[in-house]
KEZAPA-826793 format. One line per 8 residues: their letters; for each residue x, y, z of N, C-alpha, C. Coordinates in pm, 1 decimal, always signed. Example, Ala and Ser with C-alpha at 12.3 -4.5 7.8 and 13.67 -1.06 7.14 Angstrom:
<sites>
as	+1319.0:-569.0:+780.0:+1230.0:-450.0:+780.0:+1320.0:-330.0:+780.0 | +1285.0:-225.0:+708.0:+1367.0:-106.0:+714.0:+1290.0:+3.0:+787.0
</sites>
This chain:
<sites>
malervef	+10916.3:+7515.1:+8969.3:+10865.1:+7613.1:+9061.6:+10904.8:+7752.1:+9016.1 | +10818.1:+7847.4:+9046.2:+10847.1:+7985.9:+9011.1:+10775.5:+8078.8:+9108.4 | +10825.4:+8199.1:+9115.5:+10756.3:+8306.3:+9184.5:+10705.7:+8398.3:+9074.4 | +10576.4:+8427.2:+9073.9:+10519.5:+8515.8:+8973.2:+10459.4:+8638.4:+9040.9 | +10501.4:+8755.0:+8995.2:+10441.6:+8880.3:+9042.3:+10328.8:+8912.2:+8944.9 | +10207.6:+8920.8:+9000.2:+10088.5:+8942.5:+8919.8:+10036.1:+9083.0:+8947.7 | +10007.8:+9156.2:+8840.5:+9959.3:+9293.2:+8851.1:+9808.0:+9294.5:+8830.5 | +9741.7:+9378.0:+8909.0:+9597.3:+9395.6:+8898.5:+9569.4:+9543.8:+8878.7
acgrcgye	+9468.0:+9576.8:+8800.4:+9426.2:+9715.0:+8779.1:+9274.5:+9718.1:+8788.0 | +9223.2:+9800.4:+8877.2:+9079.3:+9808.9:+8897.6:+9016.6:+9890.8:+8785.8 | +8922.3:+9831.3:+8716.6:+8851.4:+9901.1:+8610.2:+8746.8:+9998.0:+8662.4 | +8721.3:+9992.9:+8791.5:+8621.6:+10082.3:+8851.1:+8684.7:+10211.0:+8905.3 | +8783.7:+10196.4:+8994.9:+8841.3:+10315.8:+9058.6:+8982.1:+10348.3:+9008.7 | +9043.6:+10260.2:+8928.9:+9174.1:+10287.2:+8870.8:+9293.4:+10249.6:+8956.9 | +9269.6:+10193.1:+9074.8:+9380.6:+10155.9:+9162.8:+9457.8:+10038.8:+9102.1 | +9590.7:+10038.7:+9120.4:+9676.4:+9930.3:+9071.9:+9751.4:+9870.0:+9189.6
wsidydvq	+9766.3:+9737.0:+9188.9:+9840.2:+9668.2:+9294.3:+9898.3:+9540.4:+9237.2 | +9992.1:+9479.8:+9311.4:+10052.0:+9354.6:+9265.5:+10068.0:+9260.5:+9384.0 | +10067.1:+9131.7:+9352.3:+10076.7:+9024.9:+9451.9:+10172.4:+8919.3:+9398.5 | +10257.4:+8864.6:+9486.4:+10348.1:+8755.7:+9448.9:+10282.8:+8621.9:+9478.9 | +10290.0:+8530.8:+9383.1:+10236.3:+8396.1:+9396.2:+10347.4:+8294.6:+9375.7 | +10347.4:+8187.8:+9454.1:+10434.1:+8073.1:+9429.1:+10357.1:+7981.2:+9335.2 | +10423.7:+7935.0:+9229.7:+10358.5:+7851.4:+9129.8:+10439.9:+7724.4:+9110.8 | +10372.8:+7610.7:+9120.1:+10435.9:+7481.8:+9091.2:+10361.8:+7420.3:+8974.9
qysdeegg	+10436.1:+7370.1:+8878.2:+10376.2:+7302.3:+8764.6:+10416.8:+7155.7:+8770.4 | +10323.0:+7067.0:+8748.1:+10354.1:+6924.6:+8752.9:+10266.8:+6848.6:+8654.9 | +10307.4:+6726.3:+8625.5:+10232.6:+6637.6:+8536.0:+10174.9:+6522.8:+8616.7 | +10050.0:+6485.8:+8584.9:+9989.4:+6371.6:+8653.1:+10022.1:+6243.3:+8577.4 | +9975.7:+6130.5:+8630.9:+10007.7:+6000.7:+8570.5:+9946.6:+5981.6:+8431.8 | +9844.9:+6061.5:+8396.0:+9786.1:+6053.3:+8261.7:+9852.7:+6149.3:+8163.1 | +9951.7:+6225.3:+8207.5:+10022.7:+6317.6:+8119.8:+9964.4:+6458.1:+8118.9 | +9861.0:+6484.0:+8200.4:+9805.2:+6618.6:+8209.4:+9898.5:+6710.6:+8286.3
vweyfsrd	+9907.0:+6834.6:+8243.6:+9992.5:+6932.8:+8309.8:+9903.8:+7022.3:+8396.8 | +9944.5:+7042.4:+8521.6:+9868.0:+7117.8:+8619.4:+9953.7:+7226.8:+8680.9 | +9888.9:+7334.0:+8724.7:+9956.7:+7438.8:+8800.0:+9893.5:+7447.9:+8937.7 | +9977.8:+7467.4:+9037.6:+9935.4:+7481.8:+9175.7:+9983.2:+7618.3:+9221.8 | +9890.0:+7705.2:+9263.1:+9922.9:+7840.5:+9309.0:+9908.0:+7847.7:+9460.0 | +9998.3:+7920.7:+9524.2:+9983.6:+7948.5:+9666.9:+10028.9:+8091.3:+9692.1 | +9973.3:+8147.7:+9800.0:+10005.0:+8283.7:+9840.1:+10027.9:+8280.6:+9990.2 | +10148.7:+8316.8:+10032.1:+10186.4:+8310.4:+10173.4:+10164.1:+8170.6:+10229.8
gipvaspy	+10191.8:+8067.6:+10147.5:+10180.9:+7928.6:+10191.5:+10040.4:+7872.6:+10189.6 | +9942.4:+7950.2:+10146.1:+9803.2:+7904.9:+10142.8:+9763.1:+7880.1:+9998.5 | +9709.5:+7759.9:+9968.2:+9665.7:+7731.3:+9830.9:+9555.0:+7828.1:+9787.6 | +9567.4:+7878.6:+9665.5:+9468.6:+7970.9:+9609.8:+9442.6:+7934.3:+9463.8 | +9330.2:+7982.2:+9411.6:+9299.9:+7964.0:+9269.5:+9392.7:+8052.5:+9186.7 | +9409.9:+8017.0:+9061.3:+9494.7:+8094.4:+8971.2:+9446.1:+8239.3:+8963.9 | +9537.6:+8336.2:+8981.3:+9497.2:+8476.9:+8972.5:+9462.7:+8518.5:+8830.3 | +9483.0:+8428.7:+8734.3:+9453.3:+8456.7:+8594.3:+9313.5:+8409.2:+8555.7
tpagasac	+9234.9:+8364.9:+8653.9:+9099.7:+8315.0:+8630.8:+9000.4:+8392.6:+8718.1 | +8873.0:+8393.2:+8681.4:+8773.1:+8460.4:+8765.4:+8769.6:+8405.3:+8908.3 | +8791.1:+8275.7:+8926.9:+8788.3:+8216.7:+9061.1:+8900.0:+8269.7:+9149.6 | +9012.4:+8310.4:+9091.1:+9125.6:+8359.3:+9168.0:+9146.1:+8509.5:+9158.5 | +9047.7:+8580.4:+9101.3:+9059.4:+8725.2:+9086.3:+9076.5:+8792.0:+9222.9 | +9163.0:+8891.9:+9229.2:+9191.0:+8963.4:+9353.8:+9095.0:+9080.4:+9370.8 | +9057.4:+9106.1:+9496.1:+8969.3:+9219.0:+9526.0:+9050.5:+9347.6:+9534.2 | +8999.4:+9453.3:+9474.6:+9063.2:+9584.2:+9480.8:+9068.8:+9628.9:+9627.0
plcrrrwi	+9186.6:+9672.7:+9674.3:+9197.3:+9718.5:+9813.0:+9109.7:+9839.8:+9844.7 | +9067.3:+9914.4:+9742.5:+8985.8:+10033.0:+9767.3:+8835.9:+10005.9:+9757.3 | +8792.1:+9949.3:+9645.2:+8647.7:+9935.4:+9623.0:+8597.3:+9791.9:+9632.3 | +8687.8:+9696.6:+9651.3:+8656.5:+9554.0:+9670.7:+8603.8:+9483.1:+9546.0 | +8600.4:+9547.6:+9430.2:+8563.7:+9477.6:+9306.1:+8676.4:+9382.0:+9271.4 | +8644.1:+9268.7:+9209.4:+8743.1:+9165.9:+9179.8:+8789.8:+9177.5:+9034.7 | +8925.1:+9158.1:+9017.9:+8984.7:+9172.1:+8885.4:+9085.7:+9060.1:+8860.8 | +9086.0:+9011.4:+8739.0:+9181.7:+8908.4:+8696.9:+9317.0:+8975.8:+8675.2
grllarrl	+9423.9:+8906.4:+8714.6:+9557.4:+8962.7:+8704.7:+9625.9:+8933.0:+8572.6 | +9738.4:+9001.3:+8553.5:+9825.1:+8974.3:+8438.0:+9967.9:+8963.0:+8489.3 | +10043.8:+8876.3:+8426.3:+10181.3:+8850.8:+8468.0:+10266.7:+8975.6:+8448.9 | +10334.1:+9016.5:+8556.5:+10421.7:+9133.5:+8552.2:+10568.0:+9089.8:+8544.5 | +10605.2:+8987.4:+8624.6:+10742.4:+8936.4:+8626.2:+10741.4:+8794.7:+8681.4 | +10848.0:+8721.7:+8651.2:+10856.0:+8581.4:+8692.6:+10999.4:+8546.4:+8726.9 | +11018.8:+8465.5:+8833.3:+11152.2:+8416.3:+8868.6:+11141.3:+8266.8:+8891.2 | +11218.2:+8190.1:+8813.9:+11219.9:+8045.2:+8831.2:+11296.8:+8008.9:+8957.4
ipaapgaa	+11249.5:+7908.4:+9027.6:+11316.4:+7857.3:+9146.3:+11362.6:+7716.4:+9112.1 | +11492.5:+7695.1:+9098.7:+11540.7:+7563.4:+9057.4:+11510.4:+7457.4:+9162.1 | +11479.4:+7338.9:+9113.1:+11454.9:+7225.9:+9203.2:+11587.9:+7169.8:+9250.6 | +11593.8:+7132.1:+9376.5:+11715.9:+7070.4:+9431.2:+11724.6:+6927.3:+9382.0 | +11838.4:+6866.9:+9371.1:+11968.0:+6921.1:+9404.7:+12035.4:+6995.3:+9291.0 | +11985.2:+6989.4:+9170.3:+12047.9:+7061.2:+9060.0:+12162.9:+6981.9:+9000.7 | +12229.9:+7044.5:+8907.6:+12344.2:+6981.7:+8841.5:+12456.0:+6958.0:+8941.7 | +12545.9:+6864.8:+8908.8:+12655.4:+6827.2:+8999.0:+12743.9:+6946.1:+9035.8
dtprakva	+12756.0:+7043.3:+8945.9:+12842.1:+7158.2:+8974.3:+12766.6:+7275.2:+9039.2 | +12640.8:+7252.9:+9079.9:+12562.5:+7356.8:+9146.8:+12623.9:+7386.9:+9282.7 | +12645.5:+7515.9:+9314.1:+12702.4:+7549.3:+9446.0:+12609.3:+7502.1:+9557.5 | +12667.8:+7437.8:+9656.9:+12590.1:+7390.9:+9771.4:+12681.3:+7372.1:+9889.5 | +12622.6:+7366.0:+10007.5:+12698.0:+7345.7:+10130.2:+12628.0:+7238.4:+10212.3 | +12705.0:+7140.8:+10259.9:+12649.0:+7032.0:+10339.7:+12608.6:+7084.4:+10477.3 | +12492.1:+7040.5:+10524.5:+12442.3:+7078.1:+10656.5:+12482.9:+6967.1:+10752.2 | +12577.3:+6997.5:+10840.9:+12629.5:+6897.5:+10933.9:+12541.1:+6884.3:+11058.3
dtighrpe	+12489.6:+6996.0:+11106.2:+12408.6:+6996.8:+11228.2:+12266.5:+7039.7:+11190.6 | +12178.3:+6944.8:+11158.9:+12043.8:+6979.3:+11112.4:+11960.3:+7048.6:+11219.9 | +11987.5:+7020.4:+11346.7:+11912.3:+7084.8:+11455.7:+11957.9:+7229.6:+11475.3 | +12087.5:+7253.3:+11477.8:+12140.4:+7385.3:+11507.6:+12169.7:+7471.4:+11386.7 | +12147.7:+7419.8:+11266.8:+12181.1:+7494.3:+11145.2:+12087.5:+7613.3:+11126.3 | +12142.3:+7730.6:+11127.7:+12070.0:+7856.1:+11106.7:+11939.0:+7863.2:+11186.5 | +11949.6:+7859.4:+11318.5:+11828.0:+7859.8:+11401.2:+11743.9:+7985.7:+11384.9 | +11805.0:+8095.2:+11335.8:+11728.8:+8218.8:+11316.6:+11617.5:+8203.4:+11213.3
rrgapllg	+11628.2:+8102.6:+11125.9:+11524.2:+8080.3:+11025.3:+11389.9:+8045.0:+11089.2 | +11394.5:+7973.2:+11201.9:+11269.4:+7931.3:+11265.5:+11186.6:+8049.1:+11315.5 | +11252.9:+8155.0:+11360.0:+11181.6:+8270.1:+11413.0:+11168.9:+8386.3:+11316.7 | +11226.1:+8373.1:+11198.5:+11222.5:+8483.6:+11102.4:+11079.9:+8504.0:+11051.7 | +11038.1:+8629.1:+11034.9:+10904.0:+8652.9:+10981.0:+10896.7:+8606.9:+10836.3 | +10781.6:+8556.4:+10798.3:+10761.3:+8513.9:+10660.4:+10746.6:+8637.3:+10571.5 | +10799.5:+8627.8:+10451.5:+10789.6:+8736.0:+10355.0:+10651.6:+8729.2:+10290.9 | +10571.4:+8830.5:+10310.4:+10434.3:+8831.6:+10260.3:+10425.4:+8853.5:+10111.1
stahtqpe	+10315.4:+8811.6:+10053.6:+10296.5:+8820.7:+9909.0:+10279.4:+8964.3:+9860.1 | +10252.6:+9058.8:+9949.9:+10242.0:+9199.6:+9911.1:+10348.9:+9283.5:+9980.0 | +10457.2:+9218.4:+10026.1:+10562.9:+9287.7:+10099.9:+10662.0:+9361.1:+10010.2 | +10630.5:+9374.7:+9883.1:+10717.9:+9446.1:+9790.2:+10658.0:+9584.2:+9759.6 | +10735.7:+9670.3:+9697.3:+10689.4:+9802.9:+9660.4:+10575.9:+9790.0:+9560.4 | +10467.0:+9856.5:+9589.0:+10349.9:+9851.1:+9501.5:+10364.8:+9951.7:+9387.0 | +10290.6:+9929.5:+9276.1:+10301.0:+10022.6:+9162.7:+10263.5:+10165.0:+9203.2 | +10327.9:+10260.7:+9140.6:+10297.9:+10401.7:+9164.9:+10156.9:+10431.2:+9114.1
qhgrpeql	+10079.6:+10504.3:+9192.5:+9943.0:+10540.5:+9155.0:+9945.3:+10679.0:+9091.8 | +9933.4:+10684.1:+8961.3:+9937.5:+10811.4:+8889.3:+9801.3:+10878.9:+8895.9 | +9802.4:+11002.8:+8943.9:+9680.6:+11081.7:+8944.8:+9579.2:+11040.6:+9050.5 | +9619.2:+10960.3:+9150.1:+9526.5:+10917.5:+9254.6:+9542.6:+11008.9:+9375.5 | +9433.7:+11048.5:+9439.0:+9444.4:+11130.3:+9559.8:+9520.1:+11057.2:+9670.1 | +9597.8:+11131.3:+9747.8:+9679.6:+11072.8:+9854.5:+9595.5:+10993.8:+9953.5 | +9475.7:+11040.6:+9986.5:+9394.1:+10969.0:+10084.4:+9356.8:+10830.4:+10034.9 | +9340.7:+10810.1:+9904.5:+9310.7:+10676.8:+9852.3:+9429.9:+10584.6:+9871.2
rerasggt	+9551.2:+10636.7:+9849.1:+9671.2:+10555.2:+9870.8:+9684.1:+10515.6:+10016.2 | +9657.5:+10610.2:+10107.8:+9665.7:+10580.2:+10250.8:+9561.4:+10475.7:+10289.8 | +9441.4:+10489.2:+10237.7:+9334.7:+10392.9:+10268.6:+9372.1:+10253.5:+10220.5 | +9433.5:+10244.8:+10102.1:+9472.7:+10114.9:+10047.2:+9580.9:+10049.5:+10130.8 | +9667.6:+10130.3:+10193.1:+9776.6:+10074.3:+10272.1:+9736.8:+10053.7:+10417.8 | +9612.5:+10084.8:+10452.4:+9566.6:+10063.7:+10588.6:+9582.9:+10184.7:+10677.5 | +9635.2:+10295.0:+10621.9:+9652.8:+10417.0:+10698.7:+9521.2:+10492.5:+10712.0 | +9526.6:+10600.8:+10782.6:+9406.8:+10684.6:+10795.3:+9435.5:+10819.6:+10735.5
sg	+9335.0:+10881.1:+10682.7:+9354.4:+11014.1:+10627.1:+9289.9:+11116.5:+10718.1 | +9349.8:+11234.0:+10719.0:+9324.6:+11328.3:+10808.4:+9224.6:+11422.5:+10825.8
</sites>
């Protein structure tokens, strides 16, 4: 498993944005290797293919992404010396997790827009310009 930050750049209006994807790689019984992508817990097509291309927040044209950064997520339980803590009370253990907001796939700082008018940045973020 990994988290991949994918960068997109619009060839039409020049806007740049990034999205985080959860990626799982697995092998089937015939030995084929597959990747499973999800965004905010929802299965999606690979952002590296036309089927999974992201729409530009400004002009809505679709663009294929490129890998910007990657973080591997180790599978449990890990090596015997992996730090871990036993959960004694499965019902009461960290109850705040149940109500915590989910971290969205675009909840990180977006790339700086060089030379873009401020109103375009506001429009992309859902704000209004004046």
